[in-house]
Biopython code that builds the backbone (N, CA, C, O; Angstrom):
import numpy as np
from Bio.PDB.StructureBuilder import StructureBuilder

atoms = [
    (1, "MET", "N", (0.840, -1.169, 0.000)),
    (1, "MET", "CA", (0.000, 0.000, 0.000)),
    (1, "MET", "C", (0.894, 1.244, 0.000)),
    (1, "MET", "O", (1.750, 1.409, 0.870)),
    (2, "VAL", "N", (0.684, 2.097, -0.971)),
    (2, "VAL", "CA", (1.489, 3.307, -1.089)),
    (2, "VAL", "C", (0.788, 4.449, -0.369)),
    (2, "VAL", "O", (-0.339, 4.816, -0.703)),
    (3, "ASN", "N", (1.469, 4.997, 0.614)),
    (3, "ASN", "CA", (0.985, 6.185, 1.301)),
    (3, "ASN", "C", (2.209, 7.054, 1.601)),
    (3, "ASN", "O", (3.325, 6.727, 1.199)),
    (4, "LEU", "N", (1.994, 8.144, 2.300)),
    (4, "LEU", "CA", (3.092, 9.070, 2.572)),
    (4, "LEU", "C", (4.205, 8.394, 3.377)),
    (4, "LEU", "O", (5.387, 8.618, 3.115)),
    (5, "TYR", "N", (3.828, 7.573, 4.348)),
    (5, "TYR", "CA", (4.811, 6.869, 5.176)),
    (5, "TYR", "C", (5.721, 5.980, 4.325)),
    (5, "TYR", "O", (6.943, 6.030, 4.470)),
    (6, "THR", "N", (5.140, 5.174, 3.445)),
    (6, "THR", "CA", (5.952, 4.273, 2.628)),
    (6, "THR", "C", (6.775, 5.042, 1.604)),
    (6, "THR", "O", (7.902, 4.651, 1.300)),
    (7, "LEU", "N", (6.230, 6.133, 1.067)),
    (7, "LEU", "CA", (7.008, 6.942, 0.126)),
    (7, "LEU", "C", (8.224, 7.575, 0.802)),
    (7, "LEU", "O", (9.309, 7.628, 0.224)),
    (8, "VAL", "N", (8.029, 8.054, 2.032)),
    (8, "VAL", "CA", (9.153, 8.623, 2.783)),
    (8, "VAL", "C", (10.192, 7.547, 3.067)),
    (8, "VAL", "O", (11.391, 7.798, 2.945)),
    (9, "LEU", "N", (9.748, 6.357, 3.443)),
    (9, "LEU", "CA", (10.688, 5.260, 3.687)),
    (9, "LEU", "C", (11.429, 4.852, 2.421)),
    (9, "LEU", "O", (12.621, 4.549, 2.470)),
    (10, "LEU", "N", (10.732, 4.842, 1.289)),
    (10, "LEU", "CA", (11.388, 4.525, 0.021)),
    (10, "LEU", "C", (12.469, 5.546, -0.309)),
    (10, "LEU", "O", (13.581, 5.185, -0.695)),
    (11, "ALA", "N", (12.134, 6.821, -0.155)),
    (11, "ALA", "CA", (13.118, 7.873, -0.426)),
    (11, "ALA", "C", (14.284, 7.784, 0.548)),
    (11, "ALA", "O", (15.441, 7.924, 0.151)),
    (12, "LEU", "N", (13.983, 7.553, 1.816)),
    (12, "LEU", "CA", (15.036, 7.439, 2.827)),
    (12, "LEU", "C", (15.945, 6.253, 2.548)),
    (12, "LEU", "O", (17.161, 6.352, 2.707)),
    (13, "SER", "N", (15.364, 5.132, 2.132)),
    (13, "SER", "CA", (16.182, 3.950, 1.855)),
    (13, "SER", "C", (17.173, 4.216, 0.730)),
    (13, "SER", "O", (18.334, 3.815, 0.819)),
    (14, "GLN", "N", (16.730, 4.886, -0.319)),
    (14, "GLN", "CA", (17.631, 5.175, -1.436)),
    (14, "GLN", "C", (18.676, 6.213, -1.058)),
    (14, "GLN", "O", (19.816, 6.148, -1.519)),
    (15, "PHE", "N", (18.292, 7.173, -0.221)),
    (15, "PHE", "CA", (19.236, 8.190, 0.234)),
    (15, "PHE", "C", (20.341, 7.579, 1.086)),
    (15, "PHE", "O", (21.519, 7.869, 0.874)),
    (16, "VAL", "N", (19.968, 6.726, 2.060)),
    (16, "VAL", "CA", (20.995, 6.142, 2.926)),
    (16, "VAL", "C", (21.841, 5.121, 2.176)),
    (16, "VAL", "O", (23.011, 4.930, 2.511)),
    (17, "LEU", "N", (21.275, 4.461, 1.170)),
    (17, "LEU", "CA", (22.068, 3.544, 0.351)),
    (17, "LEU", "C", (23.147, 4.305, -0.420)),
    (17, "LEU", "O", (24.312, 3.908, -0.426)),
    (18, "ALA", "N", (22.754, 5.390, -1.062)),
    (18, "ALA", "CA", (23.727, 6.200, -1.801)),
    (18, "ALA", "C", (24.746, 6.821, -0.856)),
    (18, "ALA", "O", (25.934, 6.876, -1.173)),
    (19, "THR", "N", (24.290, 7.288, 0.300)),
    (19, "THR", "CA", (25.199, 7.864, 1.289)),
    (19, "THR", "C", (26.229, 6.839, 1.745)),
    (19, "THR", "O", (27.419, 7.144, 1.826)),
    (20, "GLY", "N", (25.780, 5.642, 2.038)),
    (20, "GLY", "CA", (26.687, 4.593, 2.482)),
    (20, "GLY", "C", (27.725, 4.244, 1.434)),
    (20, "GLY", "O", (28.899, 4.068, 1.757)),
    (21, "GLN", "N", (27.305, 4.143, 0.185)),
    (21, "GLN", "CA", (28.237, 3.797, -0.876)),
    (21, "GLN", "C", (29.277, 4.899, -1.086)),
    (21, "GLN", "O", (30.458, 4.608, -1.277)),
    (22, "VAL", "N", (28.851, 6.139, -1.051)),
    (22, "VAL", "CA", (29.782, 7.252, -1.237)),
    (22, "VAL", "C", (30.741, 7.362, -0.057)),
    (22, "VAL", "O", (31.930, 7.614, -0.251)),
    (23, "CYS", "N", (30.243, 7.177, 1.161)),
    (23, "CYS", "CA", (31.126, 7.243, 2.345)),
    (23, "CYS", "C", (32.158, 6.129, 2.336)),
    (23, "CYS", "O", (33.323, 6.366, 2.655)),
    (24, "LEU", "N", (31.753, 4.919, 1.976)),
    (24, "LEU", "CA", (32.701, 3.813, 1.922)),
    (24, "LEU", "C", (33.743, 4.026, 0.825)),
    (24, "LEU", "O", (34.917, 3.702, 1.006)),
    (25, "LYS", "N", (33.316, 4.563, -0.297)),
    (25, "LYS", "CA", (34.256, 4.866, -1.382)),
    (25, "LYS", "C", (35.254, 5.925, -0.920)),
    (25, "LYS", "O", (36.454, 5.800, -1.168)),
    (26, "HIS", "N", (34.770, 6.952, -0.259)),
    (26, "HIS", "CA", (35.647, 8.017, 0.230)),
    (26, "HIS", "C", (36.618, 7.483, 1.289)),
    (26, "HIS", "O", (37.793, 7.848, 1.293)),
    (27, "ALA", "N", (36.137, 6.638, 2.167)),
    (27, "ALA", "CA", (36.988, 6.090, 3.227)),
    (27, "ALA", "C", (38.063, 5.179, 2.677)),
    (27, "ALA", "O", (39.133, 5.049, 3.272)),
    (28, "SER", "N", (37.792, 4.545, 1.541)),
    (28, "SER", "CA", (38.783, 3.640, 0.968)),
    (28, "SER", "C", (39.999, 4.389, 0.437)),
    (28, "SER", "O", (41.040, 3.786, 0.179)),
    (29, "GLY", "N", (39.868, 5.705, 0.275)),
    (29, "GLY", "CA", (40.995, 6.517, -0.166)),
    (29, "GLY", "C", (41.288, 6.399, -1.644)),
    (29, "GLY", "O", (42.381, 6.751, -2.087)),
    (30, "SER", "N", (40.337, 5.913, -2.412)),
    (30, "SER", "CA", (40.589, 5.707, -3.828)),
    (30, "SER", "C", (39.974, 6.790, -4.708)),
    (30, "SER", "O", (39.806, 6.592, -5.912)),
    (31, "ASP", "N", (39.642, 7.915, -4.123)),
    (31, "ASP", "CA", (39.065, 9.001, -4.906)),
    (31, "ASP", "C", (40.070, 10.140, -5.046)),
    (31, "ASP", "O", (41.217, 10.020, -4.615)),
    (32, "ALA", "N", (39.647, 11.218, -5.635)),
    (32, "ALA", "CA", (40.541, 12.341, -5.911)),
    (32, "ALA", "C", (41.003, 13.051, -4.648)),
    (32, "ALA", "O", (42.061, 13.681, -4.644)),
    (33, "ARG", "N", (40.228, 12.956, -3.583)),
    (33, "ARG", "CA", (40.573, 13.614, -2.316)),
    (33, "ARG", "C", (40.811, 12.559, -1.248)),
    (33, "ARG", "O", (39.863, 12.136, -0.587)),
    (34, "PRO", "N", (42.044, 12.128, -1.064)),
    (34, "PRO", "CA", (42.302, 11.059, -0.093)),
    (34, "PRO", "C", (42.020, 11.504, 1.337)),
    (34, "PRO", "O", (42.143, 12.679, 1.683)),
    (35, "VAL", "N", (41.639, 10.528, 2.156)),
    (35, "VAL", "CA", (41.346, 10.762, 3.562)),
    (35, "VAL", "C", (42.585, 10.395, 4.366)),
    (35, "VAL", "O", (43.264, 9.413, 4.065)),
    (36, "SER", "N", (42.872, 11.191, 5.388)),
    (36, "SER", "CA", (44.003, 10.857, 6.246)),
    (36, "SER", "C", (43.707, 9.570, 7.011)),
    (36, "SER", "O", (42.551, 9.213, 7.238)),
    (37, "ASP", "N", (44.765, 8.893, 7.398)),
    (37, "ASP", "CA", (44.603, 7.647, 8.146)),
    (37, "ASP", "C", (44.142, 7.930, 9.570)),
    (37, "ASP", "O", (44.158, 9.074, 10.025)),
    (38, "GLY", "N", (43.741, 6.897, 10.251)),
    (38, "GLY", "CA", (43.385, 7.020, 11.657)),
    (38, "GLY", "C", (41.904, 7.205, 11.890)),
    (38, "GLY", "O", (41.069, 6.563, 11.255)),
    (39, "LEU", "N", (41.596, 8.098, 12.816)),
    (39, "LEU", "CA", (40.214, 8.279, 13.252)),
    (39, "LEU", "C", (39.316, 8.855, 12.166)),
    (39, "LEU", "O", (38.130, 8.527, 12.111)),
    (40, "VAL", "N", (39.854, 9.698, 11.310)),
    (40, "VAL", "CA", (39.027, 10.282, 10.244)),
    (40, "VAL", "C", (38.566, 9.189, 9.290)),
    (40, "VAL", "O", (37.392, 9.126, 8.928)),
    (41, "ARG", "N", (39.486, 8.339, 8.891)),
    (41, "ARG", "CA", (39.131, 7.227, 7.995)),
    (41, "ARG", "C", (38.142, 6.282, 8.685)),
    (41, "ARG", "O", (37.174, 5.837, 8.069)),
    (42, "ALA", "N", (38.384, 5.979, 9.949)),
    (42, "ALA", "CA", (37.473, 5.104, 10.697)),
    (42, "ALA", "C", (36.084, 5.730, 10.793)),
    (42, "ALA", "O", (35.076, 5.025, 10.742)),
    (43, "GLY", "N", (36.034, 7.048, 10.930)),
    (43, "GLY", "CA", (34.747, 7.739, 10.981)),
    (43, "GLY", "C", (33.977, 7.601, 9.684)),
    (43, "GLY", "O", (32.774, 7.343, 9.697)),
    (44, "TRP", "N", (34.671, 7.771, 8.547)),
    (44, "TRP", "CA", (34.010, 7.610, 7.251)),
    (44, "TRP", "C", (33.524, 6.176, 7.059)),
    (44, "TRP", "O", (32.418, 5.951, 6.567)),
    (45, "TYR", "N", (34.356, 5.204, 7.449)),
    (45, "TYR", "CA", (33.911, 3.810, 7.374)),
    (45, "TYR", "C", (32.697, 3.580, 8.269)),
    (45, "TYR", "O", (31.758, 2.890, 7.871)),
    (46, "SER", "N", (32.706, 4.144, 9.461)),
    (46, "SER", "CA", (31.587, 3.965, 10.400)),
    (46, "SER", "C", (30.293, 4.543, 9.841)),
    (46, "SER", "O", (29.237, 3.918, 9.939)),
    (47, "VAL", "N", (30.374, 5.727, 9.259)),
    (47, "VAL", "CA", (29.170, 6.338, 8.667)),
    (47, "VAL", "C", (28.679, 5.500, 7.490)),
    (47, "VAL", "O", (27.475, 5.301, 7.326)),
    (48, "GLY", "N", (29.598, 5.016, 6.681)),
    (48, "GLY", "CA", (29.214, 4.178, 5.541)),
    (48, "GLY", "C", (28.548, 2.888, 5.975)),
    (48, "GLY", "O", (27.516, 2.498, 5.429)),
    (49, "ILE", "N", (29.135, 2.232, 6.950)),
    (49, "ILE", "CA", (28.572, 0.971, 7.437)),
    (49, "ILE", "C", (27.226, 1.212, 8.112)),
    (49, "ILE", "O", (26.289, 0.441, 7.905)),
    (50, "ALA", "N", (27.116, 2.260, 8.911)),
    (50, "ALA", "CA", (25.836, 2.582, 9.562)),
    (50, "ALA", "C", (24.761, 2.899, 8.519)),
    (50, "ALA", "O", (23.605, 2.504, 8.676)),
    (51, "SER", "N", (25.136, 3.601, 7.470)),
    (51, "SER", "CA", (24.167, 3.925, 6.412)),
    (51, "SER", "C", (23.696, 2.662, 5.696)),
    (51, "SER", "O", (22.505, 2.493, 5.435)),
    (52, "MET", "N", (24.636, 1.784, 5.384)),
    (52, "MET", "CA", (24.258, 0.553, 4.696)),
    (52, "MET", "C", (23.395, -0.341, 5.601)),
    (52, "MET", "O", (22.464, -0.989, 5.124)),
    (53, "ALA", "N", (23.700, -0.376, 6.892)),
    (53, "ALA", "CA", (22.881, -1.150, 7.828)),
    (53, "ALA", "C", (21.482, -0.547, 7.936)),
    (53, "ALA", "O", (20.492, -1.276, 7.995)),
    (54, "SER", "N", (21.399, 0.789, 7.961)),
    (54, "SER", "CA", (20.086, 1.457, 8.001)),
    (54, "SER", "C", (19.278, 1.111, 6.766)),
    (54, "SER", "O", (18.084, 0.823, 6.856)),
    (55, "TRP", "N", (19.933, 1.139, 5.606)),
    (55, "TRP", "CA", (19.246, 0.779, 4.363)),
    (55, "TRP", "C", (18.687, -0.635, 4.456)),
    (55, "TRP", "O", (17.544, -0.879, 4.072)),
    (56, "PHE", "N", (19.485, -1.561, 4.962)),
    (56, "PHE", "CA", (19.074, -2.951, 5.056)),
    (56, "PHE", "C", (17.815, -3.097, 5.904)),
    (56, "PHE", "O", (16.880, -3.790, 5.503)),
    (57, "PHE", "N", (17.781, -2.458, 7.062)),
    (57, "PHE", "CA", (16.623, -2.611, 7.944)),
    (57, "PHE", "C", (15.400, -1.858, 7.420)),
    (57, "PHE", "O", (14.271, -2.314, 7.604)),
    (58, "ILE", "N", (15.607, -0.722, 6.775)),
    (58, "ILE", "CA", (14.480, -0.028, 6.136)),
    (58, "ILE", "C", (13.918, -0.891, 5.016)),
    (58, "ILE", "O", (12.702, -0.996, 4.853)),
    (59, "TRP", "N", (14.814, -1.512, 4.241)),
    (59, "TRP", "CA", (14.407, -2.376, 3.131)),
    (59, "TRP", "C", (13.593, -3.564, 3.656)),
    (59, "TRP", "O", (12.562, -3.904, 3.074)),
    (60, "LEU", "N", (14.036, -4.195, 4.740)),
    (60, "LEU", "CA", (13.276, -5.295, 5.335)),
    (60, "LEU", "C", (11.881, -4.835, 5.759)),
    (60, "LEU", "O", (10.899, -5.551, 5.566)),
    (61, "HIS", "N", (11.802, -3.642, 6.334)),
    (61, "HIS", "CA", (10.507, -3.101, 6.754)),
    (61, "HIS", "C", (9.615, -2.827, 5.541)),
    (61, "HIS", "O", (8.411, -3.083, 5.583)),
    (62, "LEU", "N", (10.198, -2.312, 4.474)),
    (62, "LEU", "CA", (9.413, -2.014, 3.278)),
    (62, "LEU", "C", (8.868, -3.272, 2.609)),
    (62, "LEU", "O", (7.850, -3.212, 1.919)),
    (63, "MET", "N", (9.527, -4.398, 2.801)),
    (63, "MET", "CA", (9.041, -5.646, 2.213)),
    (63, "MET", "C", (7.681, -6.051, 2.781)),
    (63, "MET", "O", (6.964, -6.846, 2.174)),
    (64, "ARG", "N", (7.334, -5.515, 3.921)),
    (64, "ARG", "CA", (6.018, -5.784, 4.503)),
    (64, "ARG", "C", (4.907, -5.107, 3.702)),
    (64, "ARG", "O", (3.770, -5.579, 3.704)),
    (65, "PHE", "N", (5.222, -4.011, 3.018)),
    (65, "PHE", "CA", (4.211, -3.208, 2.341)),
    (65, "PHE", "C", (4.126, -3.440, 0.837)),
    (65, "PHE", "O", (3.099, -3.140, 0.227)),
    (66, "PHE", "N", (5.171, -3.961, 0.238)),
    (66, "PHE", "CA", (5.240, -4.089, -1.223)),
    (66, "PHE", "C", (5.606, -5.512, -1.618)),
    (66, "PHE", "O", (6.295, -6.218, -0.882)),
    (67, "ASP", "N", (5.131, -5.923, -2.797)),
    (67, "ASP", "CA", (5.673, -7.121, -3.416)),
    (67, "ASP", "C", (7.112, -6.803, -3.814)),
    (67, "ASP", "O", (7.432, -5.663, -4.148)),
    (68, "LEU", "N", (7.953, -7.791, -3.777)),
    (68, "LEU", "CA", (9.367, -7.561, -4.038)),
    (68, "LEU", "C", (9.603, -7.023, -5.452)),
    (68, "LEU", "O", (10.469, -6.171, -5.652)),
    (69, "ASN", "N", (8.840, -7.512, -6.433)),
    (69, "ASN", "CA", (9.042, -7.009, -7.794)),
    (69, "ASN", "C", (8.667, -5.534, -7.916)),
    (69, "ASN", "O", (9.250, -4.830, -8.740)),
    (70, "ARG", "N", (7.733, -5.054, -7.138)),
    (70, "ARG", "CA", (7.376, -3.626, -7.143)),
    (70, "ARG", "C", (8.409, -2.810, -6.363)),
    (70, "ARG", "O", (8.792, -1.714, -6.775)),
    (71, "LEU", "N", (8.844, -3.352, -5.252)),
    (71, "LEU", "CA", (9.822, -2.658, -4.419)),
    (71, "LEU", "C", (11.160, -2.518, -5.135)),
    (71, "LEU", "O", (11.842, -1.501, -5.003)),
    (72, "PHE", "N", (11.525, -3.532, -5.884)),
    (72, "PHE", "CA", (12.815, -3.506, -6.567)),
    (72, "PHE", "C", (12.880, -2.407, -7.628)),
    (72, "PHE", "O", (13.971, -1.974, -8.000)),
    (73, "ALA", "N", (11.744, -1.958, -8.111)),
    (73, "ALA", "CA", (11.740, -0.871, -9.098)),
    (73, "ALA", "C", (12.408, 0.381, -8.547)),
    (73, "ALA", "O", (13.019, 1.141, -9.298)),
    (74, "PHE", "N", (12.297, 0.596, -7.254)),
    (74, "PHE", "CA", (12.898, 1.775, -6.653)),
    (74, "PHE", "C", (14.414, 1.667, -6.567)),
    (74, "PHE", "O", (15.100, 2.676, -6.400)),
    (75, "GLU", "N", (14.941, 0.451, -6.680)),
    (75, "GLU", "CA", (16.391, 0.274, -6.731)),
    (75, "GLU", "C", (16.956, 0.831, -8.032)),
    (75, "GLU", "O", (18.161, 1.063, -8.137)),
    (76, "GLY", "N", (16.103, 1.047, -9.017)),
    (76, "GLY", "CA", (16.547, 1.657, -10.268)),
    (76, "GLY", "C", (17.041, 3.081, -10.076)),
    (76, "GLY", "O", (17.778, 3.603, -10.913)),
    (77, "LEU", "N", (16.643, 3.705, -8.987)),
    (77, "LEU", "CA", (17.122, 5.056, -8.680)),
    (77, "LEU", "C", (18.552, 5.059, -8.152)),
    (77, "LEU", "O", (19.255, 6.065, -8.246)),
    (78, "SER", "N", (18.973, 3.934, -7.599)),
    (78, "SER", "CA", (20.280, 3.864, -6.947)),
    (78, "SER", "C", (21.443, 4.239, -7.860)),
    (78, "SER", "O", (22.291, 5.026, -7.439)),
    (79, "PRO", "N", (21.534, 3.719, -9.094)),
    (79, "PRO", "CA", (22.660, 4.123, -9.947)),
    (79, "PRO", "C", (22.690, 5.627, -10.219)),
    (79, "PRO", "O", (23.762, 6.227, -10.290)),
    (80, "LEU", "N", (21.526, 6.224, -10.369)),
    (80, "LEU", "CA", (21.471, 7.660, -10.612)),
    (80, "LEU", "C", (21.896, 8.457, -9.386)),
    (80, "LEU", "O", (22.644, 9.429, -9.501)),
    (81, "LEU", "N", (21.422, 8.049, -8.216)),
    (81, "LEU", "CA", (21.775, 8.750, -6.987)),
    (81, "LEU", "C", (23.256, 8.611, -6.660)),
    (81, "LEU", "O", (23.897, 9.582, -6.258)),
    (82, "VAL", "N", (23.799, 7.418, -6.828)),
    (82, "VAL", "CA", (25.218, 7.203, -6.540)),
    (82, "VAL", "C", (26.081, 7.979, -7.527)),
    (82, "VAL", "O", (27.081, 8.581, -7.136)),
    (83, "ALA", "N", (25.706, 7.969, -8.792)),
    (83, "ALA", "CA", (26.479, 8.727, -9.787)),
    (83, "ALA", "C", (26.430, 10.220, -9.474)),
    (83, "ALA", "O", (27.455, 10.900, -9.535)),
    (84, "GLY", "N", (25.267, 10.726, -9.144)),
    (84, "GLY", "CA", (25.155, 12.146, -8.806)),
    (84, "GLY", "C", (25.926, 12.510, -7.554)),
    (84, "GLY", "O", (26.599, 13.540, -7.513)),
    (85, "ALA", "N", (25.832, 11.665, -6.526)),
    (85, "ALA", "CA", (26.544, 11.935, -5.271)),
    (85, "ALA", "C", (28.051, 11.828, -5.459)),
    (85, "ALA", "O", (28.800, 12.615, -4.881)),
    (86, "SER", "N", (28.505, 10.869, -6.256)),
    (86, "SER", "CA", (29.952, 10.739, -6.468)),
    (86, "SER", "C", (30.485, 11.903, -7.283)),
    (86, "SER", "O", (31.611, 12.349, -7.061)),
    (87, "ALA", "N", (29.698, 12.399, -8.218)),
    (87, "ALA", "CA", (30.139, 13.565, -8.979)),
    (87, "ALA", "C", (30.158, 14.810, -8.097)),
    (87, "ALA", "O", (31.054, 15.646, -8.213)),
    (88, "LEU", "N", (29.182, 14.926, -7.228)),
    (88, "LEU", "CA", (29.071, 16.106, -6.383)),
    (88, "LEU", "C", (30.064, 16.101, -5.222)),
    (88, "LEU", "O", (30.745, 17.098, -4.983)),
    (89, "PHE", "N", (30.149, 14.988, -4.504)),
    (89, "PHE", "CA", (30.958, 14.958, -3.283)),
    (89, "PHE", "C", (32.363, 14.407, -3.477)),
    (89, "PHE", "O", (33.281, 14.798, -2.756)),
    (90, "LEU", "N", (32.549, 13.504, -4.440)),
    (90, "LEU", "CA", (33.865, 12.904, -4.652)),
    (90, "LEU", "C", (34.586, 13.493, -5.859)),
    (90, "LEU", "O", (35.716, 13.118, -6.170)),
    (91, "GLU", "N", (33.916, 14.418, -6.529)),
    (91, "GLU", "CA", (34.472, 15.100, -7.701)),
    (91, "GLU", "C", (34.880, 14.124, -8.807)),
    (91, "GLU", "O", (35.866, 14.342, -9.510)),
    (92, "GLU", "N", (34.108, 13.049, -8.947)),
    (92, "GLU", "CA", (34.356, 12.100, -10.029)),
    (92, "GLU", "C", (33.780, 12.645, -11.324)),
    (92, "GLU", "O", (32.725, 13.280, -11.332)),
    (93, "LYS", "N", (34.467, 12.397, -12.391)),
    (93, "LYS", "CA", (34.007, 12.829, -13.716)),
    (93, "LYS", "C", (33.152, 11.719, -14.320)),
    (93, "LYS", "O", (33.605, 10.584, -14.472)),
    (94, "ILE", "N", (31.932, 12.056, -14.656)),
    (94, "ILE", "CA", (31.006, 11.084, -15.237)),
    (94, "ILE", "C", (30.641, 11.563, -16.634)),
    (94, "ILE", "O", (30.139, 12.672, -16.817)),
    (95, "SER", "N", (30.900, 10.717, -17.604)),
    (95, "SER", "CA", (30.660, 11.092, -18.995)),
    (95, "SER", "C", (29.171, 11.084, -19.315)),
    (95, "SER", "O", (28.360, 10.510, -18.589)),
    (96, "ALA", "N", (28.842, 11.729, -20.406)),
    (96, "ALA", "CA", (27.446, 11.741, -20.859)),
    (96, "ALA", "C", (26.988, 10.325, -21.191)),
    (96, "ALA", "O", (25.822, 9.979, -21.002)),
    (97, "ARG", "N", (27.905, 9.522, -21.682)),
    (97, "ARG", "CA", (27.579, 8.130, -22.010)),
    (97, "ARG", "C", (27.215, 7.350, -20.741)),
    (97, "ARG", "O", (26.275, 6.555, -20.748)),
    (98, "ALA", "N", (27.955, 7.577, -19.663)),
    (98, "ALA", "CA", (27.662, 6.900, -18.402)),
    (98, "ALA", "C", (26.330, 7.366, -17.831)),
    (98, "ALA", "O", (25.564, 6.557, -17.308)),
    (99, "TRP", "N", (26.046, 8.671, -17.925)),
    (99, "TRP", "CA", (24.748, 9.174, -17.471)),
    (99, "TRP", "C", (23.618, 8.546, -18.273)),
    (99, "TRP", "O", (22.597, 8.143, -17.715)),
    (100, "SER", "N", (23.807, 8.466, -19.579)),
    (100, "SER", "CA", (22.781, 7.862, -20.440)),
    (100, "SER", "C", (22.546, 6.406, -20.068)),
    (100, "SER", "O", (21.405, 5.948, -20.002)),
    (101, "ALA", "N", (23.626, 5.689, -19.828)),
    (101, "ALA", "CA", (23.499, 4.280, -19.446)),
    (101, "ALA", "C", (22.767, 4.143, -18.116)),
    (101, "ALA", "O", (21.927, 3.256, -17.967)),
    (102, "SER", "N", (23.068, 4.996, -17.158)),
    (102, "SER", "CA", (22.393, 4.941, -15.852)),
    (102, "SER", "C", (20.904, 5.217, -15.986)),
    (102, "SER", "O", (20.084, 4.555, -15.351)),
    (103, "VAL", "N", (20.561, 6.189, -16.807)),
    (103, "VAL", "CA", (19.144, 6.506, -17.021)),
    (103, "VAL", "C", (18.438, 5.337, -17.703)),
    (103, "VAL", "O", (17.316, 4.995, -17.329)),
    (104, "LEU", "N", (19.072, 4.725, -18.690)),
    (104, "LEU", "CA", (18.463, 3.582, -19.363)),
    (104, "LEU", "C", (18.286, 2.393, -18.415)),
    (104, "LEU", "O", (17.269, 1.702, -18.472)),
    (105, "ILE", "N", (19.262, 2.154, -17.553)),
    (105, "ILE", "CA", (19.142, 1.074, -16.572)),
    (105, "ILE", "C", (17.967, 1.339, -15.644)),
    (105, "ILE", "O", (17.150, 0.451, -15.402)),
    (106, "ALA", "N", (17.881, 2.553, -15.127)),
    (106, "ALA", "CA", (16.785, 2.907, -14.218)),
    (106, "ALA", "C", (15.436, 2.756, -14.923)),
    (106, "ALA", "O", (14.494, 2.201, -14.359)),
    (107, "PHE", "N", (15.352, 3.244, -16.136)),
    (107, "PHE", "CA", (14.112, 3.152, -16.905)),
    (107, "PHE", "C", (13.746, 1.693, -17.171)),
    (107, "PHE", "O", (12.578, 1.320, -17.068)),
    (108, "GLY", "N", (14.724, 0.873, -17.509)),
    (108, "GLY", "CA", (14.480, -0.546, -17.766)),
    (108, "GLY", "C", (13.975, -1.278, -16.541)),
    (108, "GLY", "O", (13.057, -2.092, -16.640)),
    (109, "ILE", "N", (14.561, -1.001, -15.388)),
    (109, "ILE", "CA", (14.122, -1.651, -14.150)),
    (109, "ILE", "C", (12.678, -1.255, -13.830)),
    (109, "ILE", "O", (11.873, -2.095, -13.428)),
    (110, "VAL", "N", (12.360, 0.008, -14.008)),
    (110, "VAL", "CA", (10.988, 0.466, -13.747)),
    (110, "VAL", "C", (10.013, -0.217, -14.709)),
    (110, "VAL", "O", (8.942, -0.656, -14.288)),
    (111, "LEU", "N", (10.365, -0.312, -15.986)),
    (111, "LEU", "CA", (9.485, -0.970, -16.953)),
    (111, "LEU", "C", (9.243, -2.437, -16.594)),
    (111, "LEU", "O", (8.111, -2.916, -16.655)),
    (112, "VAL", "N", (10.296, -3.137, -16.225)),
    (112, "VAL", "CA", (10.150, -4.540, -15.862)),
    (112, "VAL", "C", (9.277, -4.680, -14.619)),
    (112, "VAL", "O", (8.451, -5.589, -14.547)),
    (113, "ALA", "N", (9.444, -3.811, -13.662)),
    (113, "ALA", "CA", (8.679, -3.899, -12.419)),
    (113, "ALA", "C", (7.202, -3.547, -12.614)),
    (113, "ALA", "O", (6.334, -4.083, -11.924)),
    (114, "LEU", "N", (6.928, -2.659, -13.540)),
    (114, "LEU", "CA", (5.541, -2.222, -13.731)),
    (114, "LEU", "C", (4.732, -3.171, -14.600)),
    (114, "LEU", "O", (3.506, -3.203, -14.495)),
    (115, "PHE", "N", (5.389, -3.943, -15.453)),
    (115, "PHE", "CA", (4.634, -4.790, -16.372)),
    (115, "PHE", "C", (4.888, -6.233, -16.160)),
    (115, "PHE", "O", (4.320, -7.070, -16.863)),
]
sb = StructureBuilder()
sb.init_structure("model")
sb.init_model(0)
sb.init_chain("A")
sb.init_seg("    ")
for serial, (resi, resn, name, xyz) in enumerate(atoms, 1):
    if name == "N":
        sb.init_residue(resn, " ", resi, " ")
    sb.init_atom(name, np.array(xyz, "f"), 0.0, 1.0, " ", f" {name:<3s}", serial, name[0])
structure = sb.get_structure()
């Protein structure tokens, strides 16, 4: 059943998933702006892991309200959100071709889930 509560949870789940992925990528030190070792790196890992754990439990809760094939359609937003967040916060360069591919993937997942 779609209502304001489930829509907020869906948006929150995708936000914390993208946040977790970007934080873990940043903590790994493999981006353009390396993180210093020690507590700062551990903090980024902690935020990433906490975000991914939050996503997992929100996702489990959402399974109570949606069929899995309908719920999975919202995962189509994840590539777009992660690409946007990595370009914005990690200063990664994303080509027009990669953006096009992400949009097509998201659109394809939504089409499969709806029909």
